[in-house]
NUTI-524201 format. One record per residue (C-alpha): residue number from 1; residue in one letter; chain; z, x, y. Coordinates in Angstrom, 3 decimals, m for minus. Layout:
# NUTI-524201
NUM;a;A;Z;X;Y .
...
END
This chain:
# NUTI-524201
1;r;A;46.244;m148.387;m334.189 .
2;r;A;44.843;m149.472;m337.580 .
3;a;A;45.729;m146.080;m339.095 .
4;a;A;49.327;m146.345;m337.853 .
5;a;A;49.617;m149.893;m339.212 .
6;s;A;48.253;m148.746;m342.584 .
7;r;A;50.871;m145.996;m342.777 .
8;r;A;53.640;m148.503;m342.074 .
9;l;A;52.301;m150.881;m344.736 .
10;l;A;52.105;m148.055;m347.303 .
11;a;A;55.672;m146.981;m346.559 .
12;f;A;56.901;m150.542;m346.974 .
13;t;A;55.025;m151.025;m350.276 .
14;r;A;56.758;m147.959;m351.690 .
15;r;A;60.098;m149.266;m350.456 .
16;l;A;59.517;m152.706;m352.028 .
17;s;A;59.339;m151.264;m355.531 .
18;s;A;62.885;m149.905;m355.336 .
19;s;A;66.073;m151.966;m355.505 .
20;s;A;68.572;m151.589;m352.665 .
21;e;A;72.336;m151.397;m352.728 .
22;p;A;74.072;m154.363;m351.020 .
23;q;A;75.458;m152.042;m348.321 .
24;s;A;71.923;m151.331;m347.071 .
25;v;A;70.823;m155.003;m347.070 .
26;r;A;70.889;m157.392;m344.113 .
27;n;A;70.289;m161.136;m344.546 .
28;i;A;69.507;m162.666;m341.165 .
29;g;A;68.174;m165.886;m339.714 .
30;i;A;66.349;m166.302;m336.413 .
31;s;A;67.363;m169.545;m334.703 .
32;a;A;66.965;m171.095;m331.265 .
33;h;A;65.923;m174.071;m329.208 .
34;i;A;62.257;m175.035;m329.575 .
35;d;A;59.782;m172.782;m327.701 .
36;s;A;62.308;m169.990;m327.143 .
37;g;A;60.078;m167.518;m328.979 .
38;k;A;61.621;m167.290;m332.472 .
39;t;A;58.355;m167.056;m334.387 .
40;t;A;56.851;m164.691;m331.817 .
41;l;A;59.897;m162.446;m332.212 .
42;t;A;59.615;m162.593;m336.011 .
43;e;A;55.937;m161.591;m335.781 .
44;r;A;56.922;m158.452;m333.831 .
45;i;A;59.689;m157.652;m336.294 .
46;l;A;57.185;m157.809;m339.151 .
47;y;A;54.729;m155.610;m337.241 .
48;y;A;57.196;m152.903;m336.226 .
49;t;A;58.682;m152.751;m339.730 .
50;g;A;55.216;m152.299;m341.232 .
51;r;A;55.189;m155.676;m342.969 .
52;i;A;51.952;m156.798;m341.289 .
53;g;A;49.102;m154.716;m339.891 .
54;a;A;48.301;m156.747;m336.779 .
55;i;A;50.025;m159.111;m334.352 .
56;h;A;48.842;m162.718;m334.135 .
57;e;A;50.200;m165.341;m331.756 .
58;v;A;51.553;m168.828;m332.467 .
59;r;A;48.770;m170.397;m330.409 .
60;g;A;46.456;m167.392;m330.515 .
61;k;A;42.774;m167.599;m329.640 .
62;d;A;41.796;m165.677;m332.789 .
63;g;A;42.522;m168.749;m334.935 .
64;v;A;44.734;m166.766;m337.332 .
65;g;A;48.186;m167.772;m336.084 .
66;a;A;51.597;m166.208;m336.623 .
67;k;A;52.370;m165.080;m340.165 .
68;m;A;55.461;m167.216;m340.639 .
69;d;A;53.783;m170.459;m339.488 .
70;f;A;51.537;m170.729;m342.535 .
71;m;A;51.349;m174.525;m342.847 .
72;e;A;48.206;m176.056;m341.390 .
73;l;A;50.317;m178.596;m339.508 .
74;e;A;52.436;m175.811;m337.983 .
75;r;A;49.384;m174.028;m336.643 .
76;e;A;47.882;m177.240;m335.289 .
77;k;A;51.034;m178.326;m333.463 .
78;g;A;52.227;m174.831;m332.500 .
79;i;A;55.757;m175.433;m333.833 .
80;t;A;57.741;m174.311;m336.863 .
81;i;A;58.267;m177.206;m339.275 .
82;q;A;59.892;m175.550;m342.258 .
83;s;A;61.836;m172.320;m342.591 .
84;a;A;59.939;m169.350;m343.994 .
85;a;A;61.387;m166.269;m345.665 .
86;t;A;60.181;m162.687;m345.659 .
87;h;A;61.428;m159.216;m346.502 .
88;c;A;61.046;m156.039;m344.467 .
89;a;A;62.595;m152.591;m344.037 .
90;w;A;63.922;m150.817;m340.949 .
91;g;A;65.014;m147.244;m341.446 .
92;d;A;67.082;m147.038;m344.613 .
93;h;A;67.910;m150.751;m344.622 .
94;d;A;66.216;m153.753;m346.210 .
95;i;A;66.209;m156.949;m344.141 .
96;n;A;65.694;m160.448;m345.538 .
97;v;A;64.545;m162.643;m342.638 .
98;i;A;64.367;m166.443;m342.463 .
99;d;A;62.510;m167.886;m339.475 .
100;t;A;63.854;m171.387;m338.813 .
101;p;A;62.508;m174.378;m336.829 .
102;g;A;63.773;m175.028;m333.313 .
103;h;A;63.097;m178.775;m333.182 .
104;v;A;66.122;m181.005;m333.745 .
105;d;A;64.147;m183.123;m336.245 .
106;f;A;64.097;m180.205;m338.695 .
107;t;A;67.724;m179.169;m338.271 .
108;i;A;68.341;m179.262;m342.053 .
109;e;A;66.095;m176.193;m342.372 .
110;v;A;68.446;m174.301;m340.036 .
111;e;A;71.499;m175.692;m341.832 .
112;r;A;70.558;m174.504;m345.296 .
113;a;A;69.307;m171.147;m344.043 .
114;l;A;72.583;m170.393;m342.252 .
115;r;A;74.487;m171.540;m345.360 .
116;v;A;73.191;m168.519;m347.301 .
117;l;A;72.774;m165.891;m344.567 .
118;d;A;75.197;m163.158;m343.553 .
119;g;A;74.101;m162.818;m339.907 .
120;a;A;71.802;m164.342;m337.322 .
121;i;A;69.889;m163.739;m334.109 .
122;l;A;70.339;m166.482;m331.513 .
123;v;A;67.215;m166.412;m329.339 .
124;l;A;67.456;m167.761;m325.793 .
125;c;A;64.810;m168.288;m323.130 .
126;g;A;65.414;m166.035;m320.108 .
127;v;A;64.527;m168.930;m317.800 .
128;a;A;65.989;m172.037;m319.502 .
129;g;A;69.013;m170.280;m321.024 .
130;v;A;71.304;m172.306;m323.278 .
131;q;A;69.572;m175.597;m324.180 .
132;s;A;70.506;m178.593;m326.317 .
133;q;A;69.377;m177.162;m329.657 .
134;s;A;71.022;m173.831;m328.770 .
135;i;A;74.315;m175.740;m328.795 .
136;t;A;73.481;m177.336;m332.169 .
137;v;A;72.543;m173.966;m333.689 .
138;d;A;75.767;m172.422;m332.362 .
139;r;A;77.731;m175.243;m333.990 .
140;q;A;75.954;m174.572;m337.308 .
141;m;A;76.688;m170.840;m337.079 .
142;r;A;80.355;m171.577;m336.461 .
143;r;A;80.454;m173.983;m339.415 .
144;y;A;79.557;m171.147;m341.796 .
145;s;A;81.230;m168.355;m339.752 .
146;v;A;77.945;m166.502;m339.308 .
147;p;A;78.147;m163.431;m337.008 .
148;r;A;75.305;m163.311;m334.523 .
149;l;A;73.477;m161.202;m331.987 .
150;a;A;71.933;m162.885;m328.952 .
151;f;A;68.442;m161.985;m327.753 .
152;i;A;67.438;m163.125;m324.263 .
153;n;A;63.671;m163.505;m324.535 .
154;k;A;60.843;m164.125;m322.071 .
155;l;A;62.088;m161.780;m319.339 .
156;d;A;58.439;m161.449;m318.288 .
157;r;A;58.421;m165.058;m317.022 .
158;e;A;58.999;m165.997;m313.407 .
159;g;A;62.559;m167.119;m312.787 .
160;s;A;64.086;m165.244;m315.726 .
161;d;A;67.718;m164.296;m315.120 .
162;p;A;69.580;m162.598;m318.009 .
163;d;A;72.899;m162.536;m316.115 .
164;a;A;72.783;m166.317;m315.725 .
165;v;A;72.019;m166.727;m319.452 .
166;i;A;74.977;m164.508;m320.398 .
167;g;A;77.142;m166.677;m318.130 .
168;q;A;75.924;m169.781;m319.992 .
169;l;A;76.731;m168.170;m323.337 .
170;r;A;80.293;m167.726;m322.118 .
171;d;A;80.697;m171.076;m320.370 .
172;k;A;78.684;m173.483;m322.555 .
173;l;A;79.058;m171.891;m325.985 .
174;r;A;82.449;m170.239;m325.403 .
175;l;A;81.136;m166.955;m326.818 .
176;n;A;82.561;m163.586;m325.845 .
177;a;A;79.091;m162.341;m324.908 .
178;v;A;78.779;m158.640;m324.057 .
179;a;A;75.548;m157.192;m322.665 .
180;m;A;74.300;m154.161;m324.595 .
181;q;A;71.404;m153.667;m322.166 .
182;i;A;70.189;m154.466;m318.668 .
183;p;A;66.500;m155.077;m317.902 .
184;i;A;64.232;m152.658;m316.070 .
185;g;A;62.679;m155.284;m313.843 .
186;v;A;62.183;m158.979;m314.583 .
187;s;A;59.250;m161.386;m314.332 .
188;g;A;56.033;m159.470;m313.620 .
189;d;A;57.955;m156.210;m313.091 .
190;h;A;59.577;m156.160;m316.531 .
191;e;A;59.021;m152.708;m318.048 .
192;g;A;61.825;m152.231;m320.565 .
193;v;A;65.603;m152.055;m320.898 .
194;v;A;68.498;m149.706;m320.211 .
195;d;A;70.744;m148.915;m323.197 .
196;l;A;74.278;m149.193;m321.819 .
197;l;A;75.957;m147.250;m324.615 .
198;e;A;73.745;m144.179;m324.384 .
199;r;A;72.841;m144.541;m320.689 .
200;r;A;69.130;m144.181;m321.325 .
201;a;A;66.009;m146.091;m320.285 .
202;l;A;63.701;m147.495;m322.974 .
203;r;A;60.097;m148.347;m322.171 .
204;f;A;57.524;m149.664;m324.604 .
205;s;A;53.887;m148.602;m324.649 .
206;g;A;50.883;m148.641;m326.948 .
207;p;A;48.562;m151.567;m327.793 .
208;g;A;51.364;m153.402;m329.617 .
209;g;A;54.404;m151.885;m327.915 .
210;e;A;55.064;m149.728;m330.967 .
211;e;A;55.803;m146.569;m328.981 .
212;v;A;59.341;m146.412;m327.570 .
213;e;A;59.688;m143.955;m324.699 .
214;e;A;63.179;m142.723;m323.820 .
215;g;A;63.852;m141.493;m320.304 .
216;e;A;66.234;m141.249;m317.405 .
217;v;A;67.682;m144.440;m315.957 .
218;p;A;65.971;m145.287;m312.637 .
219;a;A;68.120;m144.368;m309.621 .
220;g;A;68.091;m147.974;m308.421 .
221;l;A;69.729;m149.127;m311.689 .
222;q;A;72.437;m146.460;m311.998 .
223;a;A;75.111;m148.515;m310.236 .
224;a;A;74.255;m151.705;m312.161 .
225;m;A;74.315;m149.761;m315.445 .
226;e;A;77.799;m148.340;m314.783 .
227;e;A;79.106;m151.745;m313.712 .
228;k;A;77.795;m153.490;m316.842 .
229;r;A;78.980;m150.640;m319.074 .
230;a;A;82.478;m150.936;m317.634 .
231;e;A;82.374;m154.692;m318.287 .
232;l;A;81.295;m154.027;m321.893 .
233;l;A;84.225;m151.640;m322.424 .
234;e;A;86.673;m154.080;m320.862 .
235;k;A;85.618;m156.983;m323.073 .
236;l;A;85.587;m154.763;m326.141 .
237;a;A;89.082;m153.492;m325.296 .
238;d;A;90.306;m157.095;m325.162 .
239;a;A;89.085;m157.602;m328.731 .
240;d;A;89.618;m154.214;m330.411 .
241;e;A;92.906;m152.298;m330.523 .
242;e;A;91.316;m148.865;m330.959 .
243;i;A;89.136;m149.274;m327.874 .
244;a;A;92.122;m150.742;m325.992 .
245;e;A;94.005;m147.462;m326.477 .
246;f;A;91.135;m145.495;m324.937 .
247;y;A;90.803;m148.063;m322.138 .
248;l;A;94.490;m147.986;m321.201 .
249;a;A;94.475;m144.170;m321.261 .
250;e;A;91.370;m144.278;m319.020 .
251;e;A;89.487;m142.168;m321.541 .
252;e;A;85.839;m142.496;m322.592 .
253;p;A;85.576;m143.521;m326.278 .
254;p;A;83.170;m141.410;m328.365 .
255;l;A;79.829;m143.131;m329.052 .
256;g;A;80.530;m143.402;m332.788 .
257;v;A;83.896;m145.043;m332.135 .
258;l;A;82.255;m147.521;m329.742 .
259;r;A;79.573;m148.499;m332.240 .
260;a;A;82.115;m148.931;m335.038 .
261;a;A;84.275;m151.163;m332.822 .
262;i;A;81.295;m153.312;m331.803 .
263;r;A;80.396;m153.694;m335.473 .
264;r;A;83.953;m154.669;m336.471 .
265;q;A;84.311;m157.278;m333.768 .
266;t;A;80.806;m158.701;m334.251 .
267;i;A;81.484;m159.240;m337.959 .
268;a;A;84.832;m160.821;m337.025 .
269;n;A;83.006;m163.172;m334.605 .
270;a;A;85.171;m161.835;m331.780 .
271;i;A;82.198;m160.694;m329.661 .
272;t;A;78.484;m161.448;m329.429 .
273;p;A;76.324;m158.424;m328.475 .
274;v;A;73.461;m159.456;m326.175 .
275;f;A;70.056;m157.762;m326.297 .
276;m;A;67.070;m158.624;m324.125 .
277;g;A;63.341;m158.200;m323.645 .
278;s;A;60.059;m160.046;m324.056 .
279;a;A;58.733;m160.491;m327.589 .
280;f;A;55.372;m161.749;m326.305 .
281;k;A;54.952;m158.621;m324.164 .
282;n;A;56.204;m156.391;m327.030 .
283;k;A;59.345;m155.204;m325.246 .
284;g;A;62.889;m154.873;m326.553 .
285;v;A;62.306;m155.682;m330.239 .
286;q;A;62.945;m152.234;m331.747 .
287;p;A;66.421;m151.893;m330.131 .
288;l;A;67.212;m155.373;m331.442 .
289;l;A;66.323;m154.197;m334.968 .
290;d;A;68.638;m151.224;m334.450 .
291;g;A;71.327;m153.738;m333.475 .
292;v;A;70.744;m155.798;m336.639 .
293;v;A;71.274;m152.716;m338.803 .
294;s;A;74.191;m151.358;m336.748 .
295;y;A;76.207;m154.494;m335.996 .
296;l;A;75.432;m157.319;m338.452 .
297;p;A;77.227;m157.320;m341.818 .
298;a;A;76.064;m156.261;m345.240 .
299;p;A;76.554;m158.837;m348.049 .
300;t;A;79.701;m157.040;m349.206 .
301;e;A;81.269;m157.344;m345.740 .
302;v;A;81.173;m161.146;m345.696 .
303;t;A;83.739;m163.335;m347.438 .
304;n;A;81.996;m165.744;m349.824 .
305;c;A;84.026;m168.125;m351.969 .
306;a;A;83.249;m170.308;m354.979 .
307;l;A;85.149;m173.002;m356.874 .
308;d;A;86.352;m172.251;m360.405 .
309;l;A;85.419;m175.344;m362.429 .
310;d;A;87.701;m174.275;m365.300 .
311;k;A;90.741;m174.185;m363.007 .
312;d;A;90.526;m177.527;m361.204 .
313;e;A;88.128;m176.135;m358.544 .
314;e;A;90.471;m173.359;m357.507 .
315;q;A;88.885;m171.260;m354.759 .
316;v;A;87.969;m167.715;m355.792 .
317;g;A;86.349;m164.911;m353.816 .
318;l;A;83.008;m163.393;m354.793 .
319;t;A;82.713;m159.620;m354.784 .
320;g;A;79.058;m159.266;m353.810 .
321;v;A;78.734;m156.504;m356.422 .
322;s;A;75.729;m156.333;m358.762 .
323;s;A;77.810;m155.229;m361.766 .
324;d;A;79.885;m158.459;m361.810 .
325;p;A;78.850;m161.746;m363.522 .
326;f;A;75.857;m163.452;m361.920 .
327;v;A;76.344;m166.233;m359.343 .
328;g;A;73.435;m167.658;m357.313 .
329;l;A;72.791;m170.684;m355.114 .
330;a;A;69.489;m172.614;m355.034 .
331;f;A;69.272;m173.548;m351.365 .
332;k;A;65.643;m174.572;m350.835 .
333;l;A;62.888;m176.131;m352.936 .
334;e;A;59.125;m176.066;m352.482 .
335;e;A;56.329;m177.556;m354.522 .
336;g;A;53.688;m174.851;m355.089 .
337;k;A;50.442;m174.679;m357.019 .
338;f;A;52.354;m173.133;m359.946 .
339;g;A;55.131;m175.743;m359.921 .
340;q;A;58.503;m175.936;m358.214 .
341;l;A;59.475;m172.831;m356.272 .
342;t;A;63.248;m172.457;m356.031 .
343;y;A;64.703;m170.186;m353.328 .
344;m;A;67.951;m168.578;m354.433 .
345;r;A;70.582;m166.400;m352.774 .
346;i;A;72.212;m163.977;m355.202 .
347;y;A;75.901;m163.792;m354.297 .
348;q;A;77.103;m161.684;m357.209 .
349;g;A;75.639;m159.890;m360.209 .
350;k;A;71.956;m159.371;m360.905 .
351;v;A;69.146;m161.304;m362.543 .
352;g;A;65.743;m160.349;m363.911 .
353;r;A;62.524;m161.893;m365.115 .
354;g;A;63.041;m163.402;m368.559 .
355;d;A;66.813;m163.823;m368.149 .
356;t;A;68.539;m167.119;m368.977 .
357;i;A;70.816;m168.671;m366.376 .
358;q;A;72.950;m171.814;m366.523 .
359;s;A;73.180;m174.659;m364.017 .
360;m;A;76.652;m175.660;m362.877 .
361;a;A;75.494;m179.238;m362.237 .
362;a;A;76.683;m182.025;m364.524 .
363;d;A;74.042;m181.328;m367.198 .
364;r;A;75.014;m177.597;m367.508 .
365;r;A;71.399;m176.950;m368.500 .
366;k;A;70.250;m173.442;m369.356 .
367;v;A;66.911;m172.268;m367.997 .
368;r;A;64.846;m169.136;m368.541 .
369;i;A;63.283;m167.417;m365.522 .
370;p;A;59.579;m166.857;m366.256 .
371;r;A;58.730;m165.381;m362.859 .
372;l;A;60.737;m163.815;m360.019 .
373;v;A;59.181;m163.206;m356.583 .
374;r;A;60.004;m162.064;m353.079 .
375;m;A;58.483;m164.316;m350.431 .
376;h;A;56.435;m163.157;m347.475 .
377;a;A;55.820;m166.500;m345.723 .
378;n;A;53.460;m168.161;m348.258 .
379;e;A;52.647;m164.949;m350.145 .
380;m;A;54.492;m163.836;m353.267 .
381;e;A;55.320;m160.370;m354.524 .
382;d;A;56.506;m160.170;m358.122 .
383;v;A;59.706;m158.262;m358.822 .
384;e;A;61.322;m157.474;m362.154 .
385;s;A;64.979;m157.839;m361.105 .
386;v;A;67.194;m158.332;m358.052 .
387;g;A;70.868;m157.752;m357.341 .
388;a;A;73.724;m159.071;m355.250 .
389;g;A;72.813;m159.847;m351.648 .
390;d;A;69.127;m160.508;m352.295 .
391;i;A;67.188;m163.672;m351.439 .
392;v;A;64.354;m164.416;m353.872 .
393;a;A;62.322;m167.289;m355.267 .
394;m;A;61.910;m168.359;m358.893 .
395;f;A;59.429;m170.446;m360.821 .
396;g;A;60.399;m172.613;m363.739 .
397;v;A;63.897;m173.396;m362.437 .
398;d;A;63.917;m177.167;m362.010 .
399;c;A;67.013;m178.256;m360.101 .
400;a;A;68.240;m180.030;m356.997 .
401;s;A;68.867;m178.290;m353.695 .
402;g;A;72.406;m176.881;m353.574 .
403;t;A;72.741;m176.223;m357.324 .
404;t;A;74.793;m173.184;m358.363 .
405;f;A;73.648;m171.014;m361.277 .
406;t;A;75.636;m168.463;m363.283 .
407;d;A;75.005;m166.358;m366.377 .
408;g;A;77.208;m168.724;m368.386 .
409;k;A;80.142;m166.299;m368.561 .
410;t;A;81.836;m167.932;m365.589 .
411;k;A;82.037;m171.546;m364.455 .
412;l;A;81.827;m171.123;m360.684 .
413;s;A;80.226;m173.465;m358.160 .
414;m;A;79.461;m172.775;m354.513 .
415;t;A;80.623;m175.264;m351.886 .
416;s;A;78.022;m177.730;m350.639 .
417;m;A;76.356;m177.543;m347.241 .
418;f;A;76.627;m180.132;m344.471 .
419;v;A;73.825;m182.732;m344.499 .
420;p;A;73.562;m184.975;m341.400 .
421;d;A;72.807;m188.674;m341.767 .
422;p;A;69.323;m189.959;m340.803 .
423;v;A;69.013;m191.468;m337.334 .
424;i;A;65.730;m193.407;m337.515 .
425;s;A;63.934;m195.593;m340.085 .
426;l;A;60.350;m196.818;m340.422 .
427;a;A;58.546;m199.113;m342.842 .
428;l;A;55.891;m197.208;m344.792 .
429;v;A;52.826;m199.113;m346.026 .
430;p;A;50.183;m197.329;m348.143 .
431;a;A;46.571;m198.392;m347.537 .
432;d;A;46.125;m198.565;m351.312 .
433;k;A;49.168;m200.144;m352.932 .
434;n;A;48.084;m198.758;m356.306 .
435;a;A;47.803;m195.162;m355.084 .
436;p;A;49.083;m193.075;m358.026 .
437;n;A;50.449;m190.235;m355.873 .
438;f;A;52.490;m192.375;m353.487 .
439;s;A;55.725;m192.408;m355.492 .
440;k;A;55.194;m188.843;m356.673 .
441;a;A;54.881;m187.564;m353.102 .
442;l;A;57.963;m189.423;m351.864 .
443;g;A;59.951;m188.158;m354.840 .
444;r;A;58.960;m184.581;m354.037 .
445;f;A;59.756;m184.903;m350.336 .
446;t;A;63.223;m186.369;m350.936 .
447;k;A;63.967;m183.593;m353.423 .
448;e;A;62.928;m180.897;m350.940 .
449;d;A;64.595;m182.389;m347.850 .
450;p;A;68.070;m183.978;m348.097 .
451;t;A;67.680;m185.596;m344.663 .
452;f;A;64.525;m187.493;m345.709 .
453;r;A;65.599;m190.702;m347.437 .
454;v;A;63.522;m193.441;m349.128 .
455;h;A;64.581;m196.867;m350.347 .
456;t;A;63.080;m200.295;m350.973 .
457;d;A;64.549;m203.123;m348.936 .
458;d;A;65.837;m205.790;m351.335 .
459;e;A;64.946;m208.701;m349.077 .
460;s;A;61.633;m207.688;m347.499 .
461;g;A;60.326;m205.540;m350.358 .
462;q;A;59.214;m202.876;m347.847 .
463;t;A;59.412;m199.144;m348.517 .
464;i;A;61.717;m197.732;m345.836 .
465;i;A;61.717;m194.032;m344.930 .
466;s;A;64.551;m192.550;m342.877 .
467;g;A;64.852;m189.184;m341.160 .
468;m;A;66.084;m187.162;m338.216 .
469;g;A;63.508;m188.316;m335.672 .
470;e;A;60.026;m189.678;m335.057 .
471;l;A;58.372;m186.261;m335.440 .
472;h;A;60.210;m185.678;m338.718 .
473;l;A;58.788;m188.894;m340.222 .
474;e;A;55.377;m188.370;m338.616 .
475;i;A;55.059;m184.984;m340.345 .
476;y;A;55.801;m186.495;m343.755 .
477;v;A;53.292;m189.302;m343.233 .
478;e;A;50.685;m186.684;m342.328 .
479;r;A;51.586;m184.598;m345.390 .
480;l;A;51.145;m187.692;m347.576 .
481;k;A;47.584;m187.881;m346.311 .
482;r;A;46.715;m184.174;m346.495 .
483;e;A;48.500;m183.068;m349.635 .
484;y;A;48.267;m186.221;m351.757 .
485;g;A;45.350;m188.171;m350.273 .
486;v;A;47.509;m191.229;m349.546 .
487;e;A;46.727;m192.969;m346.238 .
488;c;A;49.771;m194.804;m344.858 .
489;s;A;50.679;m196.811;m341.809 .
490;t;A;54.150;m197.165;m340.339 .
491;g;A;55.941;m199.847;m338.399 .
492;n;A;59.337;m201.255;m337.607 .
493;p;A;61.231;m202.481;m340.693 .
494;k;A;61.403;m206.235;m341.114 .
495;v;A;64.835;m207.688;m340.459 .
496;a;A;66.218;m210.680;m342.372 .
497;f;A;67.676;m213.011;m339.759 .
498;r;A;70.643;m215.157;m340.674 .
499;e;A;72.343;m217.985;m338.831 .
500;t;A;76.072;m218.330;m338.395 .
501;a;A;78.384;m220.709;m336.616 .
502;s;A;79.078;m219.825;m333.011 .
503;t;A;81.579;m222.643;m332.316 .
504;r;A;83.828;m224.858;m334.409 .
505;s;A;81.917;m227.744;m336.017 .
506;k;A;83.337;m230.652;m338.101 .
507;f;A;81.611;m232.321;m341.037 .
508;a;A;82.319;m235.386;m343.256 .
509;y;A;80.523;m236.699;m346.312 .
510;t;A;81.136;m239.681;m348.604 .
511;h;A;79.730;m239.573;m352.111 .
512;k;A;79.091;m242.916;m353.898 .
513;k;A;77.239;m243.361;m357.160 .
514;q;A;77.320;m246.421;m359.443 .
515;s;A;75.963;m245.636;m362.880 .
516;g;A;77.886;m248.097;m364.966 .
517;g;A;81.538;m248.041;m365.717 .
518;s;A;83.910;m246.944;m363.023 .
519;g;A;81.232;m245.019;m361.057 .
520;q;A;81.725;m241.994;m358.795 .
521;f;A;83.385;m241.842;m355.414 .
522;g;A;84.550;m238.961;m353.250 .
523;r;A;84.969;m238.018;m349.640 .
524;v;A;85.158;m234.563;m348.131 .
525;e;A;86.032;m233.598;m344.585 .
526;g;A;86.250;m230.149;m343.094 .
527;y;A;85.124;m227.795;m340.397 .
528;v;A;83.291;m224.451;m340.008 .
529;e;A;84.237;m221.978;m337.289 .
530;p;A;83.558;m218.304;m336.489 .
531;i;A;85.945;m215.796;m338.048 .
532;s;A;88.083;m213.562;m335.834 .
533;s;A;86.391;m210.598;m334.166 .
534;d;A;88.536;m208.169;m336.198 .
535;a;A;86.697;m209.099;m339.382 .
536;l;A;83.171;m209.041;m337.918 .
537;g;A;80.706;m206.776;m339.724 .
538;q;A;82.884;m206.634;m342.850 .
539;g;A;81.256;m209.522;m344.669 .
540;a;A;84.597;m211.310;m344.628 .
541;y;A;85.180;m215.059;m344.841 .
542;e;A;88.121;m217.411;m345.361 .
543;f;A;88.128;m220.614;m347.399 .
544;d;A;91.114;m222.898;m346.850 .
545;n;A;91.418;m225.527;m349.598 .
546;q;A;93.272;m228.693;m348.443 .
547;l;A;92.087;m231.108;m351.129 .
548;v;A;94.408;m234.068;m351.885 .
549;g;A;94.387;m236.720;m354.544 .
550;n;A;93.640;m236.687;m358.263 .
551;m;A;90.843;m234.292;m359.141 .
END
């Protein structure tokens, strides 16, 4: 097993040194509800593509943990906190993968990943099916028109029912879900899957499931296979004119024509191909990788637009070709031991180490790229240059998240991503009020995460942090302690109470003062009453002046 893993790693290392054409690149994200098996699936993808030499589990007993959950907090809690990027190869294609969190508190990580990706895998639990965060992720994919494959995971668990999950995809998410496979057994009897297009059985053997055995479809599944295949053809005929002609003529479409139609309609978001298996039991991952290459788009097959700043923000299309002027988007920031690490998606053109690029922010600052790397979770692999469609990281590029960079020849800016408003606030109190790293840490966190907000309350003087949930804020408080040595406590923010009139109340006052001469005299009468309910919460008031006499 070690020898086979070494061969895969060697093949990948050779592949890494060469630059790929955009047509052979796939940029995908793996998204789902929490505990659906995203990181476990990513671990298998890395293993089967030769990116890692051994499989480690999210909560594994070996103490190593999954590759993509590299933060100490992630391994302690067994959840993904921040998105992690990696690069692998499957066949003749390069795949940039971003593993995203499933917890709603870290939804901004999913948002900015999907903003720059060309395709996605929506992972669903075979037992729980479509859950609350599945709906949120689907909404995010629709916002950026990201084509997706669905992968029904955990078919080894008791109660798993892929047909019910496909029904939920259609009913709850309104997706035109089409099954590409049926399972060979579920729960404890799960052995593999049946490929509906090629009418073949796929079983997975070997210590890590790396050996895919093709065989005849079991006799007991022949009828189910033909029924599901007919359903696939019917749904595809509803979406694709070429397949509709074959369907109406009651002819069998050639396999190549079928695959091309599935690809066209997946990229058009007209259908969602559904794969299935059990990542934890090493079943069904290799066919899913085949599906990524076959059905998800290359960078040149996705429409990406920018705004021309020289033409009153006129919308222009980007070609996705490396020979055109450079356009890139900084979509994620990280503070590393060598300084700020800026993740960038290259939409057009190419860029290399030592090149100078220009920010399209207000300052229009030019920066030189001292180092260019591909990320493998928290590991870095230096590269000399990258082209259109690639996702890389750069040192020495100080900017805000969402900044567009060009080579200076064009003045184009990418559209901004959606950032949700915070939903919870806490007062943050450092144990040492003179801690030098307190402000530095908060400044870094707010720069990295647009949903993490910090302000000082004008009336109470408290430092208030706001975020997407209790866990979101808890993680940042823990990071303050671990990464900056700043112990903090949290509590409810203090509220400044104010009194107001609840009913009409009259007042009268007579002013008399004798200080020689004519003296001072005045009398004022009036009333205070609540304002109408229409003006409540607007800070509105009315003052009616009815003074009489000589003033």
